[in-house]
N, C-alpha and C positions, 0 to 999 in steps of 0.2 A: 032634432030627431032623437028619440030615446031608443037605443039599440039594446035588445035583450041578449044576454049570453047564457046559454043553457049548459047543464052538466053533460059532458060527452059520455059516450058509452064505451067501456073497456072491452066488452064482448057481448055476444048474443044472449048468454045466460045470466048476465048481470043486470038487475033492475034498480039496485040502490047503491050509492057510493057515499063516501065520506069526504068532507072538505078537510084536506090535510093541512093546508096553510094558505094564507094570502101573502103575496109578494109585494103588495101595495097597501096603502092606507085608504080608508073610505074617503072619497072626495078628491083623491089624487088625479092629476092629469096623466093619462096613459097614451102611448103611441100605438099605431097600427102594428099588429103582429107581435106585440109585447106579451111576454108571459106574466100574467097577473096573479096566478094562483095554481094550486095543485089539488087534484082529487085523487082519492085512493080507494081501491076496491080489494077484494080478496085475491085478485089475480095480477093487478098492475097499478102503477101510478101514472096518471096522465096530467098534462099541463092544460090550464085554462088560458086561452089565447084571446087577446083583444082584437076583434075584427076591424075596428075603426078607432081613430084617435078621439079623445074627449075626456070629460070628467067621469070617473067611475063611482058607482054606488054599490056597495056590497050588500047582498041580500041574505047571506048565510054566515053563521059564526064558524070559525075553525073548530073542528071536532064534531060538527053536527052532520047528521045523515040527510041526504036528499035523494029524490028519485031521479033516475036518468031522464034527461029532458026538462027537468025543472029549471027555472030561471035562478041563477046563482048570483048574478050581478047585472047591472045595466050601465050603459055608457051614453052620456049626453054628448052627441057628436057636434052640437052647435056651440059647445064651449070653446073658447079661444085658448091657445097654448100660452102659458106664462112667458113673459118676456125673457127670462133667464133660462128657459128650457131649450135644450138642443135636441135634435133628432139623433139619438144614440141608438146603437144596436140594442134590441130589446133584451138580449141575454146578458150583455155586459151591464146594462142599466139596472137590472134587478139582482145582480150577483151578490150572494150572501145577505140579501135583505129579506128576512123572514119575519112575518107578523105572527106572534104567538097569541093563543087564546087568552082573552081577558088582560092583555098587556097594553099599557099606555105608551104612546110614542114618546121617544126621548128627544127633547129639544136642546139646542145649544144656546150660548149666551146671547145670540142675536135673534132669538125667537121673538115673535110678535106677542106671545103670551106675557102680559105685564106681571102676572103673579109668580113667574119663575125668576128667582133671584140668581144673580151670577155667583157661581161657586168660587171660593177663594182657594184655588189649588196652589201648591208649592211651585216655585219657579223651576226647580229641577226635581225629577223623580228618581228615587234611589233604585238602582239596579244591581243585583248581586253579580259577582264575577262569573259565576256559572251561567247565569242568564245571558250575560254579555257575550260569552263565548258561543253559546247556542245560537244567539241572534246573528253573530258574525258569520258562523259556519253556514247558516241557512239564508244569509243575505236579507235579514229582516230588520225593519226600523221599529222604533217605539210605537209609531202610528199603526204599523202592521199588527203588532201585538194587541194594542188597544182595540183596533177594529175587529179583531178575532174573538174578543170577549162576547160570550153569548148572553149573559144575564147578570144584573146587579141585584143582589139579594139583601135581606134585612141585616145580615151580619156585616156586610161591607159598608152599608150606610152607618150603622152604629159605630163601626171602627173609625170612620171619618169624624162623626160627631164627638166621640170621646178623645179625638186627637191621637189615637193609637195607630201608628203606621206599621206596626209589626204584624205581618200577615199570619205568623204562626199562632198569634193569639186568637185569630178568627177561627182557625181550624180546631182549636181546643175549646170551642164554645160549650158551655154547660147545658145549653138547650137540647132537649131530646125531641127531635122532629121527625116526621115521616112525609114523604112525597108520594102523592097518588096521581097516576095518569091513566087515562082510558086506553085500553088495548085497541090498536088500529085494526081495521078489517084484514089487512095483510098479515098481521101478527096472529089474529084469531084463526085465520085459515091455515097458517103454518102450524099452529098448535094442533088443530084437528088432523092435519095430514100426518104429523109425527106420531100422534096417538094411534091413528089407523094403521100405520106401518107396523107397530108393535102388535096390534090386535089381529090384523088381516094377512100377515105374511109369516112364513116360517123362516125368519131371518137368522143367519149364521154368519160368523166372521172368521176368516182365516188370515194369518199374518206371515210376513217374511221380512228379511232385511236386505238392503241394497247398498253395495259399495259404490259411492258416488264419485270415486276418484277419476274415472275416465271422463265423465261429463264435466266435472269441475276443471279438469285439465284442458278440455276442448274449449270451454268458455274463456278460460284464462288466455289461451293461445290465440283464439280467433275473435275475441270480443270486439276489439278495435276495428278489424276488417269488416265484421258483421254489421256494426253500427254504421260505418261509412257507406256500405253498399245498400243496406235495407232501412236505415234511419231509425232503428229501434234496438234495444239491448236484447241479447240472447239470454233467456231465463231457463229455469228448470221445467216450468209447466209445459213448454212446447215439446220437450223430449218425452215427458210422461204422456202427453196427449197423443203424440205419434206412436209411442210404444203401445198404448192402450188400443189405438185403432188397428194396429197390426195384430195384437193378441186377440182382438175380437173376431178377426177373420179366421183365426185358427180355432177359436172356441165360440162359435156363433150363438150358443144358448145363453151366454153371458150378456148378449146383446138383445135378448128376447123380452117379451112381456106376455102376461095372461089376459085374454079377452074372453070372458065367459068360460066356455069349455075348450078353448083353443089356445095354442102357443103360437104367438106371432113373432117371426124372426126377420127383421129388416135386413136387406143386403147393404144398406148405407150405414154409416157410423156418424151419428149426430151426438156430439159429446157436450154435456152440460158442465159448465165451470162454476162452482159455488163461489159467490162473492158476498162478503159481509158488508152491509150498509147500515146507516143509522136507523133505518126502518125495519131491519131484519135481514134474513138470508135470502138472497136472490140467486137464481141459477140460469143465466143466459146461455144460449145453446150455439155451439159452433157446428155448422152444417157440413157434411161430407168431409170429415177430417181425414179420411183415407186418401183424399186427393190433394191435400194441402201440404206445403213445405213448412219448415220450421219458422221461416220469416212470416209467412201468411198467418200461421197460427198465433205467433206473438202479436202481430198487428191487430188481428181480430179480437184477441183476448183483451188487449189494451183498450180498444174502442168499446167493447161491450162492458168491461168493468167500469170504465169512466162514466158511461151513460147510466149504468146501474146505480152508481153512487149519487148521480144527479137525478135519479128517478125518471129517466128519459127512455127507458126500454119499452118497446111495443109488446103486445101480448104474444105475437107470433115469435118474437125473439126469446121468449121464456117458456115455450111449450114445444112438445114433440121430440125431446131428447130421448136417446136410446140407452145412454149410460152417463154417469156423472163422476166427476173428479172433484174432491175437496181437499184443500191444503191447510190443515191446522198448524203446520209448521211455522207459518208466518206469525202465529201468536205464541210460539214456543212449545207447542204440544209435542210430547215425546211419543205417545201412543194413544189410540182411541179406537172405538168401534163406530164408524159412521153409519147413520141411518139411511136406508134406501129411499130414493126419491121416486115414489110411485107415479105411473105404473111400471117403471123400470125394474129390472131384476137385480141390478148390481151397482155398486158405488165403490170407487177406489179412494182410500184416505192416505194422503201424503203427510209427512210429519217433519219435525226438526232434524237437522243434520248435526250429528255430534261425533267427535273423534272417539274411536273405540279400539281396543286391542283385538286384533283378529289373527287367526292362524293362516299364513300364506306359505304353501310349500314347506310345511313343517317348522316355520319360523313365525314368531309373533311380531306383527307390524301394527302400527297405529294408522287407521284408515277413517275417512269421513263416512259415516254409516247413517242411513235413513231407514226407519221401520215403516213398512207399508202394510195397509190393511184392506182386505176386500170383504165387504159385507154383501151377502147375496141371498136371494130367495130360494130356499132349499126345495120349494115345490117344483121349480124349473131346473135349477142347477144342482148337479151332484158334486160330490167331493173331487172327483177326477177332473172335471172341467174347472172348478173354482181354483184348485191348487195348481193345475196346469196353466191356467190363465195368469195367475199371479207370478208363477215361476218364469213364464215367458217375458212378462213385463220386467222382472228383475234382470234377466239375461240381456234384454235389449238396452237397458240403462247401463249395465256394466260393460257391454260391448256395443257401443252406439253404431259401429260400422254395420252391424246386422240390420239396422233400420233400412239401409239401402237395399238389402237383399230380402226384405219382408220377413225377417226373423229366421231365415235359413243361414246355414254356415257358408260363408263365402268360399272356403276351400272346397266344400262339397259341390257348390255350383260350378266352380272352375273345373273340377275333375269330372263333373256330370255323374256323380255317384249318389 
């Protein structure tokens, strides 16, 4: 029986998708529920799943566009499994196995292809001391490093043919080349949205600086206990997410959006967390963050970020946010003006933590400081709300105990004043 596998739909408004990659070769034997490929749209990336076991026949090239519902591959369910094939978990079976457009499969010395000659590789591969230390620290073997290589290019082959094992020579090649790649649907949509933000909103950015001493000390003091109890490390993002949730309660317009001639202000706080992936920026959403504790936030961020990098997020998990947080500090950014994620009206930008001299009670002290930025739509949010919101986030991070009292002074709550 020939089973047809059709392109799935990422959403009601999407009629065309792109074949992002195949995780198997044409003619391979695949197992039931195995991920065999990925499709990409302007909104999400979805997996192509084999409904039955059998030999697969690919009907579309990577990078090509197909209509939703078109047949992208077929499976011959009458085919018998190869004798040396075990029923492995579909996800582990295809891990890190990507088939690039117009790429030929690499065979080993035991390949049945008689035209492939066995390569005369040296018995021992030279490894620099720096590389050895890095591999030791990260518990990597030579095989792990070799398996992680993405591509063998012309320069690498010429290096072997010339007998030149000095890698630096390849990097200093005299060839002037350019690499061209087609923009994915996701990247195109992201580009359109970024341009529309500049053209359709009255975006303004306000800045402040945060003394991170208290949060750093909390993490240092309780990290081990936190990990033992919750099974995950305590990071900075959970503090900022919680602080933003509380500040949005005090400044609800920052949590608003414009729909035609109305301002819509949700009572819930659904915070989008920007995640950088190989395919572009994705913003999975944490729902009802005002009700979550720090451990819940950390676990959800870890889960969403991991699946975002594997392109396994659903459309629902990337839509409906009311506010966004982005952390350029992980890349070393000192300061930036983040772009609003429409139709939201605000986005908080976190940055790198650096030691700076600051005045404390008339004395100069060195403190770990982070610059924070709030970009907002001035059509909805005025200066009072934007500055007040960012100032409250600063106060909650500098005095984390206020998170327990929803931003209010604990002394005033105690005294009921």
